[in-house]
Wavefront OBJ file of the C-alpha trace (Angstrom):
o trace
v 11.156 98.608 -110.450
v 14.445 97.970 -112.663
v 12.753 95.308 -114.718
v 9.960 97.863 -115.342
v 12.486 100.507 -116.281
v 14.485 97.967 -118.510
v 11.170 97.259 -120.348
v 9.751 101.054 -120.734
v 13.462 101.529 -122.208
v 12.858 98.640 -124.586
v 9.486 100.020 -126.006
v 9.470 104.007 -126.240
v 11.981 105.642 -128.870
v 12.574 108.681 -126.488
v 13.831 106.891 -123.448
v 17.549 106.838 -123.295
v 19.524 103.586 -123.123
v 19.890 102.404 -119.647
v 23.129 100.437 -118.447
v 23.570 98.419 -115.428
v 26.397 99.388 -114.156
v 24.543 103.124 -113.979
v 21.873 101.189 -111.939
v 19.641 101.217 -115.201
v 20.235 104.934 -115.308
v 20.836 106.723 -118.526
v 24.002 108.494 -119.090
v 24.129 111.621 -117.643
v 24.716 114.744 -119.746
v 25.057 117.078 -116.740
v 27.235 117.549 -113.748
v 23.985 117.163 -111.381
v 22.790 114.345 -113.533
v 26.246 112.768 -112.270
v 25.220 113.251 -108.761
v 22.131 111.871 -108.858
v 23.758 108.676 -110.174
v 26.069 108.669 -107.724
v 23.647 109.013 -104.916
v 21.596 106.378 -106.508
v 24.118 103.754 -106.836
v 25.521 104.729 -103.270
v 22.113 104.142 -102.033
v 21.493 100.739 -103.785
v 24.971 99.218 -102.672
v 24.355 100.034 -99.033
v 20.845 98.732 -99.295
v 21.950 95.683 -100.862
v 24.978 95.085 -98.583
v 22.372 95.459 -95.377
v 20.231 93.276 -97.206
v 22.546 90.807 -97.682
v 23.972 90.808 -93.972
v 20.426 90.708 -92.422
v 19.983 87.357 -95.065
v 23.113 85.896 -93.607
v 22.211 86.679 -90.185
v 18.950 84.713 -90.808
v 20.474 81.588 -92.316
v 23.291 81.708 -89.704
v 19.931 81.598 -86.850
v 18.199 78.848 -88.876
v 20.987 76.475 -89.140
v 22.633 77.164 -85.599
v 20.193 78.129 -83.224
v 17.502 75.685 -84.296
v 15.923 73.377 -81.496
v 17.736 70.045 -82.398
v 15.684 66.757 -81.989
v 18.043 64.683 -79.957
v 17.895 67.900 -77.336
v 14.998 68.590 -75.407
v 16.087 72.033 -74.300
v 15.781 75.186 -76.589
v 18.841 76.792 -77.725
v 19.771 79.682 -75.493
v 17.852 82.641 -75.769
v 18.667 86.361 -75.967
v 15.552 88.175 -74.644
v 16.379 91.277 -72.565
v 20.041 91.459 -73.938
v 20.667 95.143 -73.425
v 23.979 95.089 -75.662
v 21.701 93.525 -78.819
v 18.862 95.444 -78.547
v 21.073 98.751 -78.453
v 22.517 97.168 -81.520
v 19.644 97.004 -83.320
v 18.551 100.029 -82.620
v 21.497 101.990 -83.137
v 22.520 100.849 -86.406
v 19.519 101.680 -88.396
v 19.458 104.969 -86.925
v 22.946 105.215 -88.116
v 22.031 104.035 -91.674
v 19.273 106.473 -91.826
v 21.398 108.978 -90.595
v 23.797 108.726 -93.168
v 21.271 108.323 -96.406
v 19.937 111.936 -94.759
v 23.184 113.468 -95.002
v 23.834 112.346 -98.521
v 20.525 112.858 -99.801
v 20.134 116.513 -97.860
v 23.941 117.554 -99.728
v 22.840 116.030 -102.940
v 19.610 117.726 -102.569
v 20.754 121.555 -101.591
v 23.371 120.706 -104.755
v 20.472 120.427 -106.961
v 18.578 123.209 -106.161
v 21.432 125.633 -105.463
v 20.647 128.830 -108.004
v 24.024 131.379 -107.964
v 22.432 133.314 -110.582
v 25.376 134.169 -112.483
v 24.749 131.467 -115.067
v 26.353 131.807 -118.259
v 23.030 131.098 -120.317
v 19.398 131.598 -118.697
v 16.643 130.043 -120.594
v 12.634 130.874 -119.507
v 10.602 127.907 -119.840
v 7.185 128.743 -120.380
v 4.557 125.593 -120.350
v 1.163 125.609 -121.916
v -1.454 123.491 -122.988
v -0.060 121.505 -124.677
v 3.745 122.714 -125.826
v 6.494 124.837 -124.755
v 7.900 127.895 -125.325
v 12.191 128.752 -124.902
v 13.040 131.798 -124.871
v 17.171 132.060 -124.439
v 19.223 134.785 -123.018
v 23.121 134.734 -123.325
v 25.649 136.016 -120.874
v 26.091 139.321 -122.849
v 22.458 140.128 -122.425
v 21.703 138.944 -126.061
v 17.837 137.385 -126.185
v 17.203 135.194 -129.031
v 13.836 134.669 -130.542
v 11.697 132.372 -128.441
v 11.117 128.856 -130.041
v 7.198 128.085 -129.422
v 6.140 124.831 -130.306
v 2.858 122.696 -130.549
v 1.581 119.052 -129.816
v 3.603 116.391 -132.049
v 3.996 112.918 -131.703
v 7.892 112.457 -132.081
v 10.038 114.515 -130.102
v 12.164 115.272 -133.395
v 8.841 117.285 -134.527
v 8.647 119.268 -131.321
v 10.365 122.656 -130.015
v 14.279 122.427 -129.668
v 16.306 123.980 -126.915
v 19.851 124.694 -128.215
v 22.501 124.951 -125.299
v 26.451 125.018 -125.363
v 28.399 122.224 -123.989
v 30.459 123.145 -120.383
v 28.440 125.566 -119.642
v 26.016 126.520 -116.727
v 22.703 127.320 -117.360
v 19.703 128.555 -115.392
v 15.949 127.708 -115.957
v 13.048 129.920 -115.319
v 9.835 127.826 -115.067
v 6.777 129.091 -115.796
v 3.188 128.595 -116.767
v -0.297 130.031 -116.688
v -2.486 126.912 -116.407
v -1.914 123.296 -114.780
v 0.599 122.023 -112.962
v 3.325 120.509 -116.182
v 6.883 118.974 -115.480
v 9.546 119.653 -117.109
v 11.884 116.468 -117.881
v 14.795 115.665 -119.833
v 15.557 112.071 -118.960
v 19.278 112.347 -119.735
v 19.353 115.189 -116.782
v 18.221 112.372 -114.301
v 15.785 114.645 -112.541
v 12.533 116.746 -113.341
v 11.600 119.749 -111.955
v 7.688 120.624 -111.647
v 6.371 124.030 -113.261
v 3.497 125.316 -110.759
v 1.345 128.393 -111.411
v 0.993 130.998 -109.290
v 4.901 131.037 -108.205
v 6.230 134.685 -108.208
v 8.819 135.495 -110.544
v 11.667 136.138 -107.994
v 10.916 132.921 -106.217
v 13.594 130.296 -106.202
v 11.356 127.443 -106.355
v 10.919 128.385 -109.938
v 14.645 128.177 -111.068
v 16.919 125.527 -111.128
v 20.621 125.491 -112.757
v 22.840 122.677 -114.542
v 26.228 122.566 -115.930
v 26.252 121.016 -119.123
v 28.948 118.184 -119.853
v 30.813 117.786 -123.242
v 28.299 115.523 -124.543
v 26.960 116.954 -127.872
v 23.847 115.157 -129.034
v 20.051 115.546 -129.533
v 18.199 114.409 -125.914
v 14.491 113.882 -125.559
v 12.191 115.991 -123.350
v 8.568 115.505 -122.312
v 6.016 116.883 -119.700
v 6.273 114.869 -116.659
v 2.919 115.291 -115.151
v -0.743 114.302 -116.372
v -2.000 117.806 -117.751
v -4.877 117.178 -119.796
v -5.630 115.647 -123.402
v -2.482 116.276 -125.109
v -0.183 115.837 -122.233
v 2.001 112.596 -123.969
v 2.368 114.873 -127.141
v 4.091 117.855 -124.979
v 7.322 116.682 -126.410
v 10.619 118.517 -127.233
v 14.550 118.182 -127.759
v 17.597 119.586 -125.852
v 20.340 120.377 -128.305
v 23.818 120.400 -126.971
v 26.416 121.867 -129.123
v 29.920 122.903 -129.189
v 30.413 126.683 -127.956
v 31.792 127.955 -131.584
v 28.250 126.254 -132.849
v 26.182 128.062 -130.089
v 27.590 131.590 -130.929
v 26.982 130.987 -134.956
v 23.370 129.893 -133.843
v 23.344 133.095 -131.206
v 24.561 135.420 -134.202
v 21.647 134.131 -136.605
v 18.875 134.355 -134.540
v 19.580 137.306 -132.211
v 16.559 139.339 -131.465
v 18.192 142.111 -129.646
v 19.232 142.896 -125.982
v 17.603 142.260 -122.674
v 15.577 144.419 -121.368
l 1 2 3 4 5 6 7 8 9 10 11 12 13 14 15 16 17 18 19 20 21 22 23 24 25 26 27 28 29 30 31 32 33 34 35 36 37 38 39 40 41 42 43 44 45 46 47 48 49 50 51 52 53 54 55 56 57 58 59 60 61 62 63 64 65 66 67 68 69 70 71 72 73 74 75 76 77 78 79 80 81 82 83 84 85 86 87 88 89 90 91 92 93 94 95 96 97 98 99 100 101 102 103 104 105 106 107 108 109 110 111 112 113 114 115 116 117 118 119 120 121 122 123 124 125 126 127 128 129 130 131 132 133 134 135 136 137 138 139 140 141 142 143 144 145 146 147 148 149 150 151 152 153 154 155 156 157 158 159 160 161 162 163 164 165 166 167 168 169 170 171 172 173 174 175 176 177 178 179 180 181 182 183 184 185 186 187 188 189 190 191 192 193 194 195 196 197 198 199 200 201 202 203 204 205 206 207 208 209 210 211 212 213 214 215 216 217 218 219 220 221 222 223 224 225 226 227 228 229 230 231 232 233 234 235 236 237 238 239 240 241 242 243 244 245 246 247 248 249 250 251 252 253 254 255
């Protein structure tokens, strides 16, 4: 899997650079992405540690508990050893419980929607592009940014967001299932037709970090003939620049 991700990184110009120190994940541009990175790396460290222990026990058993040529007797057997049987039953149970705890904790954080985000964005996915409608904390709604299928993400619709800001996304589609994916967020959300507007399944929140730049985005769900051209970008700017962007693109107050 790691080699596959590394290969994909090398051959696509809109895939962020991965790093071994982050478990071959790109550098997160949101606080939620940092949570995903910590969970991912923690799971790999625990899995590798347990794998090393198991391999070590296998080697130890092969070296010290094999039948010797000079002896006809078998090595001491441990069948029906209750303490050992309890050990190899309880240890996996504890491991799974620990994994479950951290996964549930981080999933709750990733799906939490407070409703008081400073910027709110309605994301409308259609065949085959995106429409972004941004509303600021003071009720100003910007002109929707509507895209068309493109071959390069730089030519697709661009969503402008401020750094160090909580942003709420409301995902909507009228047709087939799409998927909103910015690789640098380190997670994606499916956009499914028919979900009511007030349903929490349509929304999620992120808190952007102070990392300005332009980041690629795409649809991650095979949705039709131009699925591969559903490209867009997210531009993170300083708050002063975002305020200027709002002033020059303001469409009026939210209804």
